[in-house]
C-alpha positions as CSV (number, residue, x, y, z in Angstrom):
1,M,8.0,-14.5,-14.1
2,K,9.1,-11.3,-11.7
3,L,7.2,-8.4,-10.2
4,S,8.5,-5.0,-10.6
5,C,7.4,-3.6,-7.3
6,L,7.6,0.3,-5.8
7,I,7.4,1.0,-2.1
8,I,5.2,4.4,-1.2
9,D,5.7,4.9,2.7
10,D,6.7,8.0,4.7
11,E,8.3,5.9,7.6
12,P,11.8,4.9,6.7
13,I,11.7,1.9,8.9
14,A,8.9,0.5,6.8
15,R,10.4,1.1,3.5
16,K,13.3,-0.6,5.1
17,L,11.2,-3.7,6.5
18,L,9.7,-4.1,3.0
19,K,12.4,-3.7,1.3
20,E,14.0,-6.7,3.5
21,Y,11.4,-9.1,2.5
22,I,11.6,-8.3,-1.3
23,E,14.7,-9.1,-1.3
24,E,13.4,-12.3,0.4
25,T,10.8,-13.1,-2.2
26,D,12.4,-14.9,-5.4
27,F,9.9,-13.3,-8.1
28,L,9.6,-9.7,-6.8
29,T,12.2,-7.1,-7.6
30,L,13.0,-3.8,-6.3
31,A,12.3,-0.7,-8.7
32,G,12.4,2.0,-6.2
33,T,11.0,3.9,-3.2
34,A,9.2,7.0,-3.0
35,E,8.0,8.8,0.8
36,N,4.8,9.8,-0.5
37,P,2.6,9.3,-4.0
38,L,3.7,12.5,-5.1
39,K,7.2,11.8,-5.6
40,A,6.3,8.4,-6.7
41,T,4.4,9.6,-10.1
42,G,7.7,10.3,-12.1
43,L,8.8,6.0,-10.8
44,I,5.7,5.3,-12.4
45,N,5.6,7.0,-15.4
46,G,9.3,6.1,-16.0
47,Q,9.4,2.5,-15.9
48,Q,7.2,-0.5,-15.5
49,I,5.9,-0.8,-12.3
50,D,3.7,-4.3,-11.5
51,L,3.3,-3.9,-8.0
52,I,3.0,-1.0,-5.7
53,F,2.9,-1.1,-1.7
54,L,1.3,1.6,-0.5
55,D,0.8,3.6,2.7
56,I,-2.2,5.1,3.5
57,N,-1.7,7.9,6.2
58,M,1.0,10.0,4.5
59,P,1.4,14.0,4.1
60,K,-0.1,15.5,1.1
61,M,-1.6,12.9,-0.1
62,N,-2.8,10.0,1.4
63,G,-2.9,6.5,0.1
64,L,-6.6,6.0,-0.8
65,E,-6.8,9.8,-2.2
66,F,-4.1,8.5,-4.6
67,L,-5.7,5.5,-5.4
68,R,-8.8,7.5,-6.2
69,A,-6.8,10.1,-8.1
70,V,-4.7,8.3,-10.5
71,P,-6.3,6.1,-13.0
72,D,-4.6,2.9,-14.0
73,L,-2.1,2.2,-11.2
74,P,-0.3,-0.9,-11.2
75,M,-1.8,-3.4,-8.9
76,V,-1.9,-2.2,-5.3
77,I,-1.1,-3.9,-2.1
78,L,-2.0,-1.4,1.0
79,T,0.6,-1.5,4.2
80,T,-1.2,0.4,7.2
81,A,-1.1,0.5,11.0
82,Y,-4.7,1.0,10.2
83,D,-7.2,-1.5,9.6
84,Q,-10.6,0.6,9.4
85,Y,-9.8,1.6,5.7
86,A,-10.2,-2.1,4.5
87,L,-13.1,-2.3,3.2
88,E,-12.3,1.2,1.2
89,G,-9.4,-0.5,0.0
90,F,-10.8,-3.6,-1.7
91,E,-13.5,-1.6,-3.1
92,L,-10.8,0.6,-5.2
93,A,-9.7,-3.2,-6.0
94,V,-6.7,-3.1,-4.5
95,V,-4.9,-7.0,-3.9
96,D,-4.7,-7.2,-0.4
97,Y,-4.2,-5.1,2.3
98,L,-1.8,-5.6,5.1
99,V,-1.9,-4.8,8.6
100,K,1.5,-3.2,10.4
101,P,3.2,-5.2,11.8
102,F,2.8,-7.8,9.1
103,S,5.2,-11.1,9.1
104,L,7.2,-12.1,6.3
105,E,4.5,-15.0,5.6
106,R,1.5,-12.8,5.4
107,F,3.5,-10.7,3.1
108,M,4.2,-13.5,0.9
109,K,0.8,-14.6,0.9
110,A,-0.3,-11.3,-0.2
111,C,2.6,-11.5,-2.9
112,Q,1.6,-14.4,-4.2
113,K,-2.1,-13.2,-4.8
114,A,-0.5,-10.5,-7.3
115,L,1.2,-12.9,-8.9
116,E,-1.3,-15.0,-9.7
117,L,-3.1,-12.2,-10.7
118,K,-0.6,-11.1,-13.2
119,M,-0.4,-14.6,-14.4
120,L,-4.2,-14.5,-15.2
121,R,-4.2,-11.2,-16.8
122,E,-1.6,-12.4,-19.1
123,R,-3.2,-15.4,-19.8
124,K,-6.6,-13.5,-20.6
125,A,-4.7,-11.5,-23.2
126,T,-3.6,-14.7,-24.8
127,D,-7.3,-16.4,-24.4
128,D,-9.0,-13.3,-26.1
129,K,-7.1,-14.7,-29.6
130,P,-10.1,-15.9,-31.8
131,G,-10.8,-19.8,-30.4
132,A,-10.5,-19.4,-26.7
133,D,-13.3,-20.6,-25.0
134,Y,-11.7,-20.9,-21.6
135,F,-9.9,-19.4,-18.3
136,F,-8.2,-21.0,-15.5
137,I,-8.8,-19.9,-11.9
138,K,-7.3,-20.9,-8.5
139,C,-10.1,-21.9,-6.5
140,D,-9.4,-24.0,-2.7
141,G,-5.9,-24.3,-3.7
142,K,-6.2,-25.9,-7.1
143,I,-6.3,-24.0,-10.4
144,E,-9.2,-24.8,-12.0
145,K,-10.6,-24.5,-15.7
146,V,-13.5,-22.7,-16.6
147,I,-15.3,-22.8,-20.1
148,Y,-17.1,-19.5,-20.6
149,D,-20.2,-21.1,-22.0
150,E,-20.4,-23.0,-19.0
151,L,-20.1,-20.1,-16.4
152,I,-23.7,-18.9,-15.9
153,Y,-23.4,-16.1,-13.2
154,I,-20.8,-14.9,-10.7
155,E,-21.5,-14.0,-7.3
156,A,-19.6,-11.6,-5.1
157,M,-19.3,-12.2,-1.2
158,S,-17.1,-10.3,0.5
159,N,-13.4,-10.3,-0.8
160,Y,-14.6,-13.6,-2.5
161,V,-16.4,-14.4,-5.3
162,I,-18.3,-17.3,-6.5
163,L,-18.5,-18.8,-10.2
164,H,-21.8,-20.7,-10.8
165,T,-21.1,-23.2,-13.6
166,L,-23.4,-25.9,-14.9
167,K,-21.2,-28.6,-13.7
168,D,-20.8,-26.7,-9.8
169,Q,-19.9,-23.6,-7.7
170,L,-15.9,-22.5,-8.0
171,I,-14.9,-20.1,-4.8
172,A,-11.8,-17.8,-5.9
173,Y,-10.8,-15.1,-3.4
174,M,-11.2,-12.3,-6.0
175,T,-12.9,-9.0,-5.9
176,I,-16.1,-8.5,-8.6
177,K,-14.2,-6.0,-10.6
178,G,-11.0,-7.8,-10.7
179,I,-12.9,-10.8,-12.3
180,L,-15.0,-8.4,-14.7
181,E,-11.7,-7.3,-16.0
182,N,-10.5,-10.2,-17.1
183,L,-13.9,-11.4,-19.0
184,P,-15.1,-11.1,-22.5
185,P,-16.9,-7.7,-22.4
186,D,-19.0,-9.2,-25.1
187,K,-20.1,-12.0,-23.2
188,F,-20.4,-11.1,-19.5
189,L,-22.0,-8.1,-18.1
190,Q,-22.2,-6.7,-14.4
191,V,-26.0,-6.1,-13.8
192,H,-25.8,-5.6,-10.0
193,K,-22.7,-4.5,-7.5
194,S,-22.8,-8.3,-6.5
195,F,-23.7,-10.5,-9.8
196,I,-22.1,-10.8,-12.8
197,V,-24.0,-12.7,-15.8
198,N,-23.2,-14.8,-18.9
199,T,-25.5,-13.0,-21.5
200,D,-26.2,-15.8,-23.4
201,R,-27.8,-17.7,-20.7
202,I,-30.9,-14.8,-20.2
203,S,-33.8,-16.4,-21.2
204,T,-36.3,-13.9,-19.6
205,I,-36.1,-10.2,-18.7
206,E,-39.5,-9.8,-16.5
207,G,-39.3,-6.0,-15.5
208,N,-35.8,-5.8,-13.2
209,I,-35.4,-9.4,-12.8
210,L,-33.1,-11.5,-15.1
211,H,-34.1,-15.1,-16.0
212,L,-31.3,-17.3,-16.3
213,G,-32.5,-20.9,-16.5
214,T,-34.2,-21.6,-12.5
215,T,-32.3,-18.6,-11.2
216,R,-33.6,-15.2,-10.7
217,I,-31.4,-12.1,-10.5
218,T,-32.6,-8.5,-9.9
219,M,-30.7,-6.2,-11.8
220,G,-29.3,-2.6,-9.9
221,S,-31.3,0.4,-10.4
222,S,-28.1,2.4,-11.5
223,Y,-27.0,-0.9,-14.1
224,S,-30.9,-1.3,-15.3
225,P,-30.6,1.2,-18.4
226,D,-26.9,0.1,-19.5
227,V,-27.8,-3.4,-19.1
228,L,-31.0,-3.5,-21.1
229,N,-29.3,-1.3,-23.7
230,R,-26.8,-4.5,-24.0
231,I,-28.7,-7.1,-23.9
232,L,-31.6,-5.9,-26.0
233,K,-29.3,-3.9,-28.8
234,D,-30.1,-5.1,-32.3
235,R,-32.1,-8.0,-31.3
236,Y,-35.0,-6.8,-29.8
237,F,-38.1,-7.3,-32.3
238,K,-40.7,-4.1,-31.4
239,R,-44.4,-4.6,-33.1
C-alpha cells in the first residue's frame, strides 16, 4: 500500500526537505506541493490524496484555520517550528505533530502511524460487512485482535486510548475521535470527552452515571441528552 501525499508549506526549504524525505520512504508518493492552503484546495479536490503535510504559520490562512474550515480532509501531519499548537492540533485529530527541524527517523515514525491508520480504516470498511465481530489494533508493538462484544469501554489518556476488555487493558497510540470513527456506531457511543462505551454493556443508568458491571462512568453534560436518547430509544418501558 502507498500513501499519496501533499505538502502545504510556504517555505521553499521546508518543501524541499519534505520532498526528499518522501522520496526516501517507499510507501509514500508525492502528488504535489502548495505554498498555502488556498492553492492546495484544487489539488485536494482534483485527485486522491491520502496524507497532507501541513505547516501552521502561513500567509492568508494558517494550517489550523484550514483544518477547522475544510470538512473531510485527508489524514494530516502538522509540520511546524512551534510546539505550542500541539494540543490544538491533536484536538483536530491530526495523525502526528512534527516540530521543525525533525529527522528522517521521526518523519518515518509519523508516516508509519498514518499508514497503520489507513490500513485500519480499510480493514474497518471490510469488517463492517455482516458477520464481522472484531477488529485489529496496534498496541505495544503488537497487532492485537479485539472482539467487539468483549470491549467494555475506551478511555482517552492524552494522545493514547486505553481499551478495557473482559480479558485485559490495551493501550494504543490514537485519539479518541480517531478510534470512534472506526467503531460500529450502533454499538459504541461517546458519553464523555474521555470515554466511549459499549452500549450492550450498560446495566444501569443512575442519574448521569452509567454502570458497566463494576465500572461507573459519568456522562458529560453536553453528551447526556443524545446518549440517553440513543440508549433508551424504543427500549424504555414507561408506566
